[in-house]
C-alpha positions as CSV (number, residue, x, y, z in Angstrom):
1,X,-36.2,51.7,0.4
2,X,-36.5,51.3,4.2
3,X,-39.6,49.3,3.7
4,X,-37.9,47.0,1.2
5,X,-35.1,46.3,3.6
6,X,-37.6,45.6,6.3
7,X,-39.4,43.1,4.1
8,X,-36.1,41.4,3.2
9,X,-35.1,41.2,6.8
10,X,-38.5,39.7,7.6
11,X,-38.0,37.0,4.9
12,X,-34.8,35.7,6.4
13,X,-35.1,32.1,7.6
14,X,-34.7,31.2,11.2
15,X,-31.2,29.7,10.4
16,X,-30.0,32.8,8.7
17,X,-31.1,34.9,11.6
18,X,-29.2,32.7,14.1
19,X,-26.1,32.6,11.8
20,X,-26.0,36.4,11.7
21,X,-26.8,36.7,15.4
22,X,-24.2,37.6,18.1
23,X,-25.9,35.4,20.6
24,X,-23.2,32.7,20.7
25,X,-25.1,30.6,23.3
26,X,-28.2,30.4,21.1
27,X,-26.0,29.7,18.0
28,X,-24.2,26.9,19.8
29,X,-27.5,25.3,20.9
30,X,-28.8,25.5,17.3
31,X,-25.6,24.0,15.9
32,X,-26.0,21.0,18.3
33,X,-29.7,20.7,17.4
34,X,-28.9,20.6,13.7
35,X,-26.0,18.2,14.2
36,X,-28.3,15.8,16.1
37,X,-30.9,16.3,13.3
38,X,-28.2,15.2,10.8
39,X,-28.4,18.6,9.0
40,X,-24.6,18.6,8.9
41,X,-24.2,21.3,6.2
42,X,-26.0,24.0,8.3
43,X,-24.5,22.7,11.5
44,X,-21.0,23.1,10.1
45,X,-21.6,26.7,9.2
46,X,-22.5,27.5,12.8
47,X,-19.6,25.5,14.2
48,X,-17.1,27.2,11.9
49,X,-18.5,30.6,12.9
50,X,-18.4,29.8,16.6
51,X,-14.7,28.6,16.3
52,X,-13.7,32.0,15.1
53,X,-15.3,33.5,18.2
54,X,-14.1,30.9,20.7
55,X,-10.6,30.3,19.3
56,X,-8.1,29.9,22.2
57,X,-10.9,29.6,24.8
58,X,-12.2,26.6,26.8
59,X,-15.2,26.3,24.6
60,X,-13.0,25.5,21.6
61,X,-12.4,21.9,22.8
62,X,-16.0,20.8,22.3
63,X,-16.3,22.9,19.2
64,X,-13.3,21.2,17.6
65,X,-14.7,17.8,18.5
66,X,-18.1,18.6,16.8
67,X,-16.4,20.4,13.9
68,X,-14.3,17.3,13.2
69,X,-17.3,14.9,13.4
70,X,-19.4,17.2,11.2
71,X,-16.8,17.1,8.4
72,X,-16.5,13.4,8.9
73,X,-20.3,13.0,8.5
74,X,-20.1,15.1,5.3
75,X,-17.4,12.7,4.0
76,X,-14.8,15.4,4.0
77,X,-12.2,13.0,5.5
78,X,-9.2,15.2,4.7
79,X,-10.5,18.0,6.8
80,X,-11.9,15.7,9.5
81,X,-8.7,13.8,10.0
82,X,-6.8,17.1,10.4
83,X,-9.3,18.3,13.0
84,X,-9.3,15.1,14.9
85,X,-5.5,15.2,15.0
86,X,-5.6,18.8,16.2
87,X,-8.0,17.8,18.9
88,X,-5.8,14.9,20.1
89,X,-2.6,17.0,19.9
90,X,-4.2,20.0,21.6
91,X,-6.1,18.2,24.3
92,X,-4.1,15.1,25.1
93,X,-5.6,14.7,28.5
94,X,-9.2,14.9,27.3
95,X,-11.3,11.8,27.7
96,X,-12.0,12.2,24.0
97,X,-8.3,12.3,22.9
98,X,-8.0,8.5,22.3
99,X,-11.2,8.5,20.2
100,X,-10.0,11.5,18.1
101,X,-6.5,10.0,17.6
102,X,-8.2,6.8,16.3
103,X,-10.7,8.7,14.1
104,X,-7.8,10.7,12.6
105,X,-6.1,7.4,11.6
106,X,-9.4,6.0,10.5
107,X,-10.0,8.9,8.1
108,X,-6.6,8.1,6.5
109,X,-7.9,4.5,6.2
110,X,-11.0,5.7,4.4
111,X,-8.9,7.8,2.0
112,X,-6.8,4.9,1.0
113,X,-7.5,4.4,-2.7
114,X,-7.9,1.1,-4.7
115,X,-4.7,-0.8,-5.2
116,X,-4.2,0.4,-8.8
117,X,-3.7,4.0,-7.7
118,X,-0.9,5.7,-5.8
119,X,-0.7,4.3,-2.3
120,X,0.7,7.3,-0.4
121,X,-2.4,7.6,1.8
122,X,-2.3,3.9,2.4
123,X,1.2,4.1,3.9
124,X,0.2,7.2,6.0
125,X,-2.9,5.3,7.2
126,X,-0.8,2.4,8.4
127,X,1.6,4.8,10.1
128,X,-1.2,6.6,11.8
129,X,-3.0,3.4,12.9
130,X,0.2,1.9,14.3
131,X,0.9,5.2,16.2
132,X,-2.6,4.8,17.7
133,X,-1.8,1.2,18.8
134,X,1.5,2.3,20.3
135,X,0.0,5.2,22.2
136,X,-3.1,3.2,23.4
137,X,-2.1,-0.5,23.6
138,X,-4.9,-1.2,26.0
139,X,-7.6,0.5,24.0
140,X,-10.6,-1.6,22.9
141,X,-10.1,0.0,19.4
142,X,-6.7,-1.8,19.0
143,X,-8.3,-4.9,17.5
144,X,-10.1,-2.8,14.9
145,X,-7.0,-0.7,14.2
146,X,-5.0,-3.9,13.7
147,X,-7.6,-5.2,11.3
148,X,-7.4,-2.0,9.3
149,X,-3.7,-2.3,9.1
150,X,-4.0,-5.9,7.8
151,X,-6.5,-4.7,5.1
152,X,-4.1,-1.9,4.0
153,X,-1.1,-4.3,3.9
154,X,-3.2,-6.7,1.8
155,X,-3.8,-3.8,-0.6
156,X,-0.1,-3.0,-0.8
157,X,0.6,-6.7,-1.3
158,X,-1.8,-6.9,-4.2
159,X,-0.4,-3.8,-5.8
160,X,3.2,-5.1,-5.5
161,X,2.2,-8.5,-7.0
162,X,0.3,-6.9,-9.9
163,X,3.2,-4.6,-10.6
164,X,5.6,-7.5,-10.7
165,X,3.3,-9.5,-12.8
166,X,3.1,-6.6,-15.3
167,X,6.8,-7.0,-16.0
168,X,6.2,-10.6,-16.8
169,X,3.3,-10.0,-19.1
170,X,5.1,-7.3,-21.0
171,X,8.3,-9.3,-21.4
172,X,7.4,-10.1,-25.0
173,X,7.7,-6.4,-25.8
174,X,10.9,-5.8,-23.8
175,X,13.0,-8.8,-22.9
176,X,14.6,-6.9,-20.0
177,X,11.2,-6.9,-18.4
178,X,11.6,-10.7,-17.7
179,X,14.7,-9.9,-15.7
180,X,12.9,-7.1,-13.9
181,X,10.0,-9.5,-13.2
182,X,12.2,-11.9,-11.3
183,X,13.6,-9.1,-9.2
184,X,10.2,-7.6,-8.5
185,X,8.8,-11.1,-7.5
186,X,11.7,-11.5,-5.1
187,X,10.9,-8.1,-3.6
188,X,7.3,-9.1,-3.0
189,X,8.3,-12.3,-1.2
190,X,10.8,-10.3,0.9
191,X,8.3,-7.6,1.8
192,X,5.3,-9.9,2.3
193,X,6.8,-13.3,3.4
194,X,3.4,-14.7,4.1
195,X,1.8,-13.5,0.9
196,X,-1.1,-15.4,-0.5
197,X,0.5,-15.1,-3.9
198,X,3.6,-17.0,-3.0
199,X,2.8,-20.1,-5.2
200,X,2.0,-18.0,-8.3
201,X,5.0,-15.7,-7.7
202,X,7.5,-18.6,-7.5
203,X,5.9,-20.2,-10.6
204,X,6.1,-17.0,-12.6
205,X,9.6,-16.4,-11.4
206,X,10.6,-19.7,-13.0
207,X,8.9,-18.8,-16.3
208,X,10.3,-15.3,-16.3
209,X,13.9,-16.5,-15.7
210,X,13.5,-19.2,-18.4
211,X,12.3,-16.6,-20.9
212,X,15.1,-14.3,-20.0
213,X,17.7,-17.0,-20.3
214,X,16.3,-18.3,-23.5
215,X,16.6,-14.9,-25.2
216,X,20.1,-14.0,-23.7
217,X,23.4,-14.1,-25.5
218,X,24.8,-17.6,-25.7
219,X,27.7,-16.7,-23.5
220,X,25.3,-15.8,-20.7
221,X,22.8,-18.6,-21.1
222,X,24.5,-21.2,-18.9
223,X,24.5,-18.9,-16.0
224,X,20.9,-17.8,-16.5
225,X,19.5,-21.3,-17.2
226,X,21.3,-22.4,-14.0
227,X,19.2,-19.8,-12.1
228,X,16.1,-21.4,-13.6
229,X,17.2,-24.7,-12.0
230,X,17.6,-23.0,-8.6
231,X,14.2,-21.4,-8.8
232,X,12.6,-24.6,-10.0
233,X,14.2,-26.5,-7.1
234,X,12.8,-24.0,-4.6
235,X,9.4,-24.2,-6.2
236,X,9.4,-28.1,-6.0
237,X,10.4,-27.9,-2.3
238,X,7.8,-25.2,-1.4
239,X,4.8,-26.5,-3.4
240,X,5.1,-30.2,-4.1
241,X,1.4,-30.5,-4.7
242,X,1.1,-27.5,-6.9
243,X,-1.0,-27.4,-10.1
244,X,2.0,-25.7,-11.7
245,X,4.5,-28.5,-10.7
246,X,4.5,-30.4,-14.0
247,X,5.1,-27.2,-16.0
248,X,7.9,-26.1,-13.7
249,X,9.5,-29.6,-14.0
250,X,9.3,-29.4,-17.8
251,X,11.0,-26.0,-17.8
252,X,13.6,-27.4,-15.4
253,X,14.4,-30.3,-17.8
254,X,14.5,-27.9,-20.8
255,X,16.9,-25.7,-18.9
256,X,19.2,-28.7,-18.1
257,X,19.2,-29.6,-21.8
258,X,20.0,-26.1,-22.9
259,X,22.9,-25.9,-20.4
260,X,24.3,-29.1,-21.9
261,X,23.9,-27.8,-25.4
262,X,25.5,-24.5,-24.6
263,X,28.4,-26.1,-22.8
264,X,29.0,-28.4,-25.8
265,X,28.8,-25.5,-28.3
266,X,31.0,-23.2,-26.3
267,X,33.6,-26.0,-25.9
268,X,33.6,-26.6,-29.7
269,X,34.3,-23.0,-30.4
270,X,37.4,-22.8,-28.2
271,X,40.7,-22.3,-30.2
272,X,42.8,-25.5,-30.5
273,X,45.7,-24.0,-28.5
274,X,43.3,-23.1,-25.7
275,X,42.0,-26.7,-25.6
276,X,45.6,-28.1,-25.7
277,X,46.6,-25.8,-22.8
278,X,43.5,-26.9,-20.8
279,X,44.3,-30.5,-21.5
280,X,47.9,-30.1,-20.5
281,X,46.8,-28.5,-17.2
282,X,44.4,-31.3,-16.5
283,X,47.1,-33.9,-17.2
284,X,49.5,-32.1,-14.9
285,X,46.9,-32.0,-12.2
286,X,46.3,-35.7,-12.5
287,X,50.0,-36.5,-12.2
288,X,50.4,-34.3,-9.2
289,X,47.5,-36.1,-7.6
């Protein structure tokens, strides 16, 4: 039995021997060697082991730094951003604090999903990057952080536009979606005043409002077609050379016609005594004038 154990011990790899060793100095040197060799999986095992032994000691500063970068190299951005943040919070006076604060925010940026998915990490990434800019306004990394924020806001802008557009495209199934589309489009323009989708948003707003008005109860149509005119006027003012201009103008003319028809029909349906009363009031006003 002793012989078997001896053979098994002899078969251990160099890495296993170092991992099980109590020689922390040798273990640290091997961890750095493996890190530089890009053998991050083995390096991380040694760094994790060393952190248990050096927790609360001066050596923990460099170990936390390497541990964070090793997880980053292994694409474990969730763990890496946490460790980078721990470093920046624990060692704020370290020459590496700025770098780690940026890397923590950058890991959030890397975890931001495509625009069709939940954007919680996108908002957190923007917040973290903006915090970095606020803390280190003179940093050479500010320009890069600002670019990342712009990329993330572009993603949020696209998601907001696509969500609003979805209300429009599903309006045929639920007429209230046309109304929701107009509100959603307004919110996109409010939240992203310089949006690249502005022309299409205003065009689809006119179409959505027209469809909503057209399918409304007659008593509400005048008010809702009037909103079509308002939106169409804004579109003509903002995009006089638009490829959508003729269609918007056509909808505007139709809305004006529908308003005239509705007004005529509603007037014809008024009871005679109501008409006589209104006529009398008009005559009295004329005499007073």
